[in-house]
N, C-alpha and C positions, 0 to 999 in steps of 0.2 A: 437441565443446565442451560445457561444462557448461550444462544447462538450456535448450539451444536446440534447436528442432525441425529436421527435415529441410528441404529446399528452401532451400539457402543456397549461396553461392559467394563467392570472394574478389572484391573490386573493387566498383564502383558502376555503377548504371544511368545512362545519359546524361541530362543535364538536359532533353533534348528529348522525354522520354516523353510521348506524346500532345501536347496543346496546353497543358497546365497546368504552370506553374512549380512547383518543389519547395517544400515546407515544411521548415524546419530546426527540430529540437527539441534543446535543450540540457538535460542532466540530470546532476546531480552524484550519479551512482549507476552501478552496473553494469547495463547495459541489460536483461540477462536476469533481473535481480532486481527490476525496477521494473514491476509489472504494469500500473499506470495508464498509464505512458508506452508500454508495449508495445501496450496496447489502443488507445490513441489513434493511434499510428503505423500499426498494422495496419488500423484503420478508414479512415484516409485513403488508404492504398494500395488497400484494397478498393473505394474510391470513385473510383479512377483518379488519385489525386494522389500524385506521387513524394514520398518523405520521406527526409531525411538526419538521423540522430540522432548527436549528439556526447556521449559518455559516458566513464566511467572505464574503466581497463584493468587487469586482473590479470595477473600473470606467466603466460605461456603463451597468453593470448588473442591472436587476430589483431588487427592494427591496424585493418583495414578488411575488411568482408565484407557480403554481402547476406543478411539473415535474414528469411524469409517476406516477401520483397519490399521490406524496409526497408534502406536503406543505413546501416549502423552503422559509425561512426568512433570508435575507442577511443583516447583520449588517455592518455599514460603517467603517470597519477596513480592511486594506490590509496587506498581508504577505510581510516581508522583508527578503527574502531568502539570506543567507550568510552574514547577518549583524553582528554587534558587540553585545556584551552582553547587553549593556544598551538599544540598539534599540529593541532587542527581549523583554526585560523586559517591556518597554513602550507599545509595541504591545500587549503583553499578558495582562497587566493590563487594557489597554483600552478596549480590547475585554471582559475581565472579567466584567468590570462595565456595559458594554452595555448588556451583557447576563443577569445580575441581573435584570436590568430594563425590558428587554424584557420578561423574565419569569414571573415577578410580574404582568406585564400588561396582559399577555396571559392566565395565569392559571385561573383567575376567570371565564372566558368564556369557555376555552377549557377543564378545569378540567382533567389534565393529570393523566393517570393511572400509568405511570412509567417515570422517567427521566433518560436518559442515557447520560453520558458525556464521550467523547473520549479524551484520552490523546495523545499527549502532548499539554499543560502542565497538570500535574497531579492536581495541585491546582485549576484548573478550576471547579472541582466538588463542591467547596465551594460556587460557584455562584448559585448552585441549592439547597443549604441548606434551604432557605425559603420554598421550596416545601416539603422537608422532614419534616419540622415542622408541616405541615398540612396533613401529612400521605402519601406522595408520595414516594414510594421506589426509592432509588438512585442506579444506576449501573455505575461503573467506568470501561470503556473499555480501557485497557492499550494496545494501539497499539505498544508502544515501552517502554523500560526501561529508564525513564528520567534521573536518576543518571548516568547510563552508557553512554547514549547519550550525556549528558552534558560534561563528561570527554573526550569523543571522539571528540566532536565539538570544545571544548576549551582545548586542551591538555596542554597548558602552564598555565592554572589556577592552582595556588598552594595555594590559600587562603582557609585555613581550615574552616573558619567560613562559607564562601559561599558554599563550598562543603558539609559541615554539614547541612546547610539549605536545599540544594537540596535533600539530603537523608531524612531529616525530613519531608519535604512537601509530599514526596511520601508516607511515613508511615501514616501520618495524613490523606491523601486523601483516602488511602485504609481503614482506620478506619472509615471514614465518610460515606463510601459506604455500602449499604446493601448487595451488591454482586459485584464481580469483574470478568470481562472477560479478557482473554489473547488470544494471537494469535497462541501460540504453547505450547507444553509441556515443553521444556527447560525453557521457560519464567515462566511457572507455578511453576516449581521446584525451580527457583530462589526466587519466592514469598514465597514459603514454608520455604526456608532457612532463610529468614528475619523475619519469625514469623507469616505470614499470615495463618490463619486456612485453612486446605485443603478444608473443606466444603464450604468455601466462594468463592473459585476460580473455574471458569468454562472455559474450553478451547473451543473456537470456531475458527477453523483454518482460516487463512487469505488466503483462496483459491478463485480463481476467479469464476465467473458465466460462466460456460463453454458454455452455449448457445450463448454467445456473440461472440464466436470464432467458426464460422461455416465454415469449409473448403470448403463446397460445393458452397458457394457464391463468392469465390475468385478464380481467375485463378491459376491452379496448375503449379508451376515453377519446371521443372526438375532440379535436383541437378547440380549446376555449368553449367547451360545453357549458351551458347555463351562463354564458357571457362572463365567465371567470377565467382569467389567465393565472394558472398555477405554475409558479416557478419552484424548482426543487434543487436542493443541495444535499448531498450525502457525503459526510466526511467529518473530520475533526473541527471543533470550534476553537481554533488557535490563530495567533497573529499571522502565521505563514499563509493562511488562506484569507484573502482580503474581503471578509464578509461585511466589514463596515462599508466598503465600496459597493458591495452588492445591495446593502440596505438603501444606500443613497440612490442607486440606480432604480431599485424597485419603487422608491418614492417618486422619482422623475417619470417612470413609465406610467404610474398611476395617475399623475397629473396630466400626462399627454392623452391617455385614453378617456379620462373624464369619468363622471359618476355612473354612467350607464354600464361600464365594464369594470368589474372588480379585479384587482390584482392581489394575489396571495403569494407569500413566500414560505415554503415549508423546509425547515432545516432539520436534518436527521444526523445527530452526532453529539458528542460531548466534548468539553474542553474548558480551559481556563478563561476563554473570552466570552462565555455566555452572558454573565451579568453585564459586562460592558456593552454587548450587543443589544441586550434588552433595553438598557438605558438609551442607546442610540436610536432604536426603533421608536421608543416613546417620544424622544426629542423630535424625530421626523414626523410624528403624528400618524405612524402606521403600525402601532403596537397591536391593534386589533386585526391586522392583516399578516402578521409574522407569527409563525407557529414553530415553537421549539419542541420537537418530539423526543429529544434525547437519543441515545444510541440504540439502534435496533440490530437484531442478529443479521448476519450476512444473508441468510436465507430469506429474509423479509425485504431486502433492499429492492429487489425487482418489483415487488408489489407497490412499494412506495413510489418508484419511478413511473410505473404504469398509470398511477392515479394523477400524474402531473401532465403539464403541457410542454414544458421546456426545461432542460437541465443546464445548470450553470457550473462551470469548473473554474472558480476564481482563485488564482495563485499570485501572491505578491512577488514580483520579479526582483531577484537579486542574484549574486554569484552562486548561491546554493540552489535556488529553485530553477535557474536556467537549465540545469542538468536533470530536471525531473519532468515526468509526464504523468499527469493524473489519470488513474484508472477510471475515474468518474466519466471521462469522455467515452470510454469503451462501453461502460454500463448504460449510460443514457442512450447512446446511438443504437446499441443492439436491441433496446426496448422500443426503437422506432421514434425516439423523441429528438427534436431539434436540440442542438448543443451550441452554447457559446462559451469560449474558453479564453484564458489569458494568452497573450502572445509571448511564448517562451521558445528558446532555441530548440529544445527537445521536441516540443509540439510541432513546430514548423518543419523539423527534420522528417517527421513521419506523416504529416497530414498536409496535402497540397492546399493552396489558398482557395481554390474553387470548391473545396469540400467543407471545411470547418470554419465558421465565422469566428474571428479572433478580435479581441479588443486590447487597447493599451492598458497595461497593468497600472492601477492607481487612478484611472480616469473613469469616474462614474458616468459621465456624459457619453463617453464612447461605448461603455457597456450598455447603457440605456438605448443608444442608437442601434446597436447590434440586435438587441431584443426586439425593438419596435420594427426593424426591417423584417424580421422573421414573422412577426405578428401581422404586418400589413400586406405582405407579399406571399400568398400561399404557393404560387408556382416556384418562387425562389426557395421557399422553405422545403418543398417536396424534393427539389433537385438536390439541394445540399444534404438533406436527410439520406437520400439514396447513395450519394457519393461517400458520405461519412461512414454509413453502415457497411458499404462494400470494403472500404479501407480497413475498418475495424475487423471484419471477418478475415481479411488477409493477414492481420497482425495478431489474430486470436491465440489463446493459450494452447490450443490443441497441437499446433506445429511446434511451439516453443517447448511443450511438454516432451515431445519425442526427442528434441535436441538435448533437453536437460537430462532425460533418462540415459541417453547414449553417453553424455558427458560423465555421469556418475559411474556408469558401467565400465567405461574405459579406465577410470581411476581404481575401481574396486578390483578389477582383474580376475573376477570369478564368474564371468558370464557363463550361463549354462544353457541358454536357448537364444533364439533370434527374435523373441517376442518384442514388439515395439514398446 
């Protein structure tokens, strides 16, 4: 199976594992492609709490299996990335209906202690309301701000009724939840501004599990070995990530370095922008230096980063993305690679200016400048690497996992040991 590690089998573990009742997590995503949900589920399993995840299913995926101790149930709905609004709505509503049925069928035997629903969409939490009726606490894990995401994804939408409904469903979803999780503090501050009680919101940073990124198991590439600068990007090929700006910057860097030093850009991911980016690379005359590898399993990301010289985290700045912080920053830094990222509110909140080089979103010249500074100044590069890596370790998932497990255990109310 794609992107899933060993230690798996078909079927589910019984609800009577230990003395703790299971937690169910609902996510409108493919389980192996949602690192936050995977980290949460595996943290709970590691603490002795059974977990059932209800997620999307691709053709060829098993309907049910155990992945690293997590019971994964895949419902027959697929993602339509880059589709129009009506397609998204049909997809969301189809998944919503299947989740309602799946939870009603599962709860009588599993007897869930907590139900967690990951947004987007926010209104997916209403599929778990039958569980709340019988006393199961509901958690809404807001990965992203859906109203801002909607306006960013559909910038030409001017229908006040639809925009109002998107805002309303977020507020009602928050009200329906017993507790709300967010991925960073700027996001939490936004929730407070729209009236969410501070005591209802808990921040669990969307930081990666650093043990997945072990530099010791990958060959160490000296910076610009064989006179080639390898830039790497690992993520979705969608408009929210300004890869067009990255292509322009790569072209400018190549011009500055000259023919003696080759510049390559390696893109790992899939999305609806790929064809447009391929055309743009050809127009810039760098098609032979841009490599589209497609999406790779999470377990292979570390190796892809290890083979590069410099990681780029390019995010287009708007109301939506200002509250996001790319986990790419963490992944590049922990693999010992220099990082250049967009200047966003959330990024500046967690990384001091002397650590992470930032560039103005949308400005390819500023991005090229940041890259060239790291290339031309080894001392500056090494100092920034050390500072960024140190900060990443401070913000790593290991501490967040302990906080998350404690949060769930407090809601579940059936803690039987003091295991972290």
